[in-house]
C-alpha positions as YAML, in Angstrom:
chain: A
units: angstrom
residues:
- id: 1
  name: MET
  ca: [0.00, 0.00, 0.00]
- id: 2
  name: LYS
  ca: [2.84, 2.39, 0.82]
- id: 3
  name: ASN
  ca: [4.49, 1.65, -2.50]
- id: 4
  name: ILE
  ca: [1.35, 2.66, -4.46]
- id: 5
  name: ASN
  ca: [1.06, 5.98, -2.59]
- id: 6
  name: PHE
  ca: [4.73, 6.72, -3.23]
- id: 7
  name: LYS
  ca: [4.35, 6.02, -6.97]
- id: 8
  name: SER
  ca: [1.26, 8.21, -7.24]
- id: 9
  name: LEU
  ca: [2.94, 10.99, -5.26]
- id: 10
  name: LEU
  ca: [6.04, 10.72, -7.49]
- id: 11
  name: SER
  ca: [3.93, 10.88, -10.67]
- id: 12
  name: ILE
  ca: [2.01, 13.97, -9.42]
- id: 13
  name: LEU
  ca: [5.23, 15.67, -8.43]
- id: 14
  name: THR
  ca: [6.74, 14.88, -11.84]
- id: 15
  name: PHE
  ca: [3.68, 16.31, -13.61]
- id: 16
  name: VAL
  ca: [3.77, 19.51, -11.52]
- id: 17
  name: ALA
  ca: [7.52, 19.96, -12.07]
- id: 18
  name: SER
  ca: [7.16, 19.51, -15.85]
- id: 19
  name: ALA
  ca: [4.25, 21.99, -15.94]
- id: 20
  name: VAL
  ca: [6.29, 24.57, -14.02]
- id: 21
  name: PHE
  ca: [9.24, 24.13, -16.39]
- id: 22
  name: ALA
  ca: [6.90, 24.39, -19.40]
- id: 23
  name: PHE
  ca: [5.49, 27.69, -18.12]
- id: 24
  name: MET
  ca: [8.94, 29.06, -17.35]
- id: 25
  name: PHE
  ca: [10.24, 28.47, -20.85]
- id: 26
  name: ASN
  ca: [7.03, 29.48, -22.57]
- id: 27
  name: SER
  ca: [6.80, 32.85, -20.79]
- id: 28
  name: CYS
  ca: [10.08, 34.12, -22.21]
- id: 29
  name: GLU
  ca: [9.79, 35.72, -25.60]
- id: 30
  name: ASN
  ca: [11.82, 38.19, -27.65]
- id: 31
  name: ASN
  ca: [10.26, 41.64, -27.43]
- id: 32
  name: ASP
  ca: [12.70, 43.34, -29.77]
- id: 33
  name: ASP
  ca: [10.71, 44.94, -32.53]
- id: 34
  name: LYS
  ca: [11.25, 47.93, -34.81]
- id: 35
  name: ALA
  ca: [9.01, 50.21, -32.73]
- id: 36
  name: THR
  ca: [11.38, 50.17, -29.79]
- id: 37
  name: SER
  ca: [14.45, 50.80, -31.90]
- id: 38
  name: ALA
  ca: [13.08, 53.92, -33.59]
- id: 39
  name: PRO
  ca: [15.04, 57.12, -32.81]
- id: 40
  name: VAL
  ca: [13.48, 59.48, -30.26]
- id: 41
  name: LYS
  ca: [12.60, 62.84, -31.75]
- id: 42
  name: ILE
  ca: [11.34, 65.63, -29.45]
- id: 43
  name: THR
  ca: [9.47, 68.34, -31.39]
- id: 44
  name: LYS
  ca: [8.02, 70.46, -28.57]
- id: 45
  name: VAL
  ca: [8.32, 70.85, -24.80]
- id: 46
  name: TYR
  ca: [5.31, 72.10, -22.85]
- id: 47
  name: LEU
  ca: [5.15, 73.39, -19.31]
- id: 48
  name: GLU
  ca: [2.17, 71.91, -17.42]
- id: 49
  name: ASP
  ca: [0.85, 74.36, -14.79]
- id: 50
  name: ALA
  ca: [-2.73, 73.96, -13.65]
- id: 51
  name: GLN
  ca: [-2.71, 77.24, -11.65]
- id: 52
  name: SER
  ca: [-1.64, 79.31, -14.67]
- id: 53
  name: SER
  ca: [-4.01, 81.18, -17.00]
- id: 54
  name: VAL
  ca: [-2.46, 79.13, -19.78]
- id: 55
  name: PRO
  ca: [-2.34, 75.54, -18.36]
- id: 56
  name: ASP
  ca: [0.07, 74.20, -20.97]
- id: 57
  name: ARG
  ca: [2.38, 76.41, -23.03]
- id: 58
  name: GLU
  ca: [5.36, 75.74, -25.19]
- id: 59
  name: VAL
  ca: [8.61, 76.66, -23.45]
- id: 60
  name: THR
  ca: [12.36, 76.58, -24.13]
- id: 61
  name: PHE
  ca: [13.36, 76.12, -20.45]
- id: 62
  name: ALA
  ca: [11.90, 74.81, -17.20]
- id: 63
  name: ARG
  ca: [12.90, 75.10, -13.59]
- id: 64
  name: LEU
  ca: [13.59, 72.32, -11.13]
- id: 65
  name: GLY
  ca: [10.34, 70.75, -9.87]
- id: 66
  name: GLN
  ca: [8.14, 71.87, -12.76]
- id: 67
  name: THR
  ca: [6.15, 69.30, -14.72]
- id: 68
  name: ILE
  ca: [6.85, 69.22, -18.45]
- id: 69
  name: ARG
  ca: [5.23, 67.37, -21.34]
- id: 70
  name: LEU
  ca: [7.34, 66.16, -24.26]
- id: 71
  name: GLU
  ca: [5.82, 65.95, -27.72]
- id: 72
  name: GLY
  ca: [7.42, 64.01, -30.48]
- id: 73
  name: SER
  ca: [7.86, 60.47, -31.76]
- id: 74
  name: GLY
  ca: [9.76, 57.29, -30.92]
- id: 75
  name: PHE
  ca: [8.80, 57.18, -27.23]
- id: 76
  name: THR
  ca: [7.61, 53.56, -27.34]
- id: 77
  name: GLY
  ca: [9.83, 51.51, -25.07]
- id: 78
  name: VAL
  ca: [11.28, 54.48, -23.17]
- id: 79
  name: THR
  ca: [12.02, 53.51, -19.57]
- id: 80
  name: LYS
  ca: [14.14, 56.46, -18.28]
- id: 81
  name: VAL
  ca: [14.40, 60.15, -19.06]
- id: 82
  name: TYR
  ca: [17.56, 62.14, -18.38]
- id: 83
  name: ILE
  ca: [17.65, 65.92, -18.48]
- id: 84
  name: ASN
  ca: [21.16, 67.40, -18.43]
- id: 85
  name: GLY
  ca: [22.48, 64.09, -17.17]
- id: 86
  name: TYR
  ca: [20.06, 63.83, -14.22]
- id: 87
  name: ASP
  ca: [17.60, 60.95, -13.89]
- id: 88
  name: ASN
  ca: [14.07, 62.33, -13.73]
- id: 89
  name: TYR
  ca: [10.72, 60.90, -12.66]
- id: 90
  name: PHE
  ca: [9.02, 59.35, -15.65]
- id: 91
  name: ASN
  ca: [5.57, 57.75, -15.82]
- id: 92
  name: PRO
  ca: [5.40, 55.29, -18.77]
- id: 93
  name: VAL
  ca: [1.64, 55.09, -18.50]
- id: 94
  name: PHE
  ca: [1.25, 58.40, -20.28]
- id: 95
  name: VAL
  ca: [3.41, 57.44, -23.27]
- id: 96
  name: THR
  ca: [1.74, 57.50, -26.67]
- id: 97
  name: ASP
  ca: [3.39, 57.49, -30.05]
...
């Protein structure tokens, strides 16, 4: 009786292990496509200020702590934004191309 339980336990464990390995290898895929390798081109920079009479206006400079909006193309796949060599907060949810 013990031998039968051991065999069934071993077969269940083998099945679970093979299913886990199958999911591990199946979940990895190559996400390199041409959209992520397109060059980033910034056409306009807007200052976002809700308290201003003009809530978003095109600017050529911004001060530390101000929220800006970048307009352009090639932003798909961007994960970090650096301004003058400094890492800045970036929310990828708002990225459209």
